[in-house]
N, C-alpha and C positions, 0 to 999 in steps of 0.2 A: 504494500500500500504506500503510495507516494503522493503527498500533498504538493503538487507541482508549482503552484503559483503562476505568475505571468511576468511580463516585462514592462518597465516604464518606457516612455517614448525614447529615452536615451539608451535603451538596451539593457540597463541594469535590472537585477532581479527585484520583483515586487511580490513579496509574500502575499498569499491570498487567504484571508480569513475563512472564506467559504470552502476552500479546499481543505484546510485544517479541520474545520468542524465536520465537513462531509466525511473525511477519513475517520475522524473520531466516532462518528455515528456508526459507520460500517464496522470498525474495529470493536466497538462496544457490543454490537449485535453478535458478531462472530465469537467474541470472547465469552459472552453469556451462554453460548450454545456449544461449549466444550473447547474453547480456545485454550491454548497453553500459555506459557510465560510470554509476555510481550517484550519487544525490544524497547529501549528507552524512547525512541521516536514514536513508536506506536502508543506507548503509555502516556506520552505527553499529549498526543492528539486525543486520546481517550479522556484524559483529565480535563483538557480544555473543553471538550464537548460536554462532559458532566458538570463542569463549573459554569457553563453559560446558561443562565436562567431563561432567556428568551432568544432562541436561535434565530427566529424570523426577524426580530428587531436588530440583532447583531449583524446579520447578513445584509439586511436592507440598508443599514446605516454604514456598512463598510465602504471602502473606496470603490470597489467593483459594483456593489449594490447601488450606490448613488450614481455612478457613471452610467450603468445600464438603465436605471429609472429615468435619468435625465435624457437618455437617447431613445426613450419611448418603449423600453422593455420592462417596465415595472411589473406587468402581469407575469412575465417569465421569471423574474426574481421571486415573486410570491409563490409560483408553482415549484420553483427549485427547492424551497425550504419545507414543502409538504412532506410529512413522514407517514409511512405505512398506508399509502393510498393505492398502491398498485399490487394486485394479487398475482402477478405473473413474474416469472424469473426468466431472463434470457439464457438459453442453453445453446452453447456452440456445438453444432452438429456439422461435421465436415468443415466447410468454409463459410457457413451462414448461421446466424442466430435465429432461433425459433422461440416463441413465447410458450412457456410451460406454466400451468396454473400451480400456485403453491398449495400444498396440502393444508387442510383445515381452514380454508378461506372461503 
């Protein structure tokens, strides 16, 4: 799991809060379902996710969230922070993904 970030206009690295929180959400879910010891980076992402009281507000107010909203993509930002709304899991079969329904949903 890599929280990649993005680049500033000058090419320097711009850490992305939404990437860190998204990685933390996935790591938390995986760890709760039998995950093993976490790397320091994974533990940091998990801890940041757990410590953020309002994920939607944090992402919306982040640099990327404000930038996207200012460019007319506010609905996309709101959709990006929704959790547990999709009951399908993409499964790679050969060279293509297919949607598979999660059990118990």
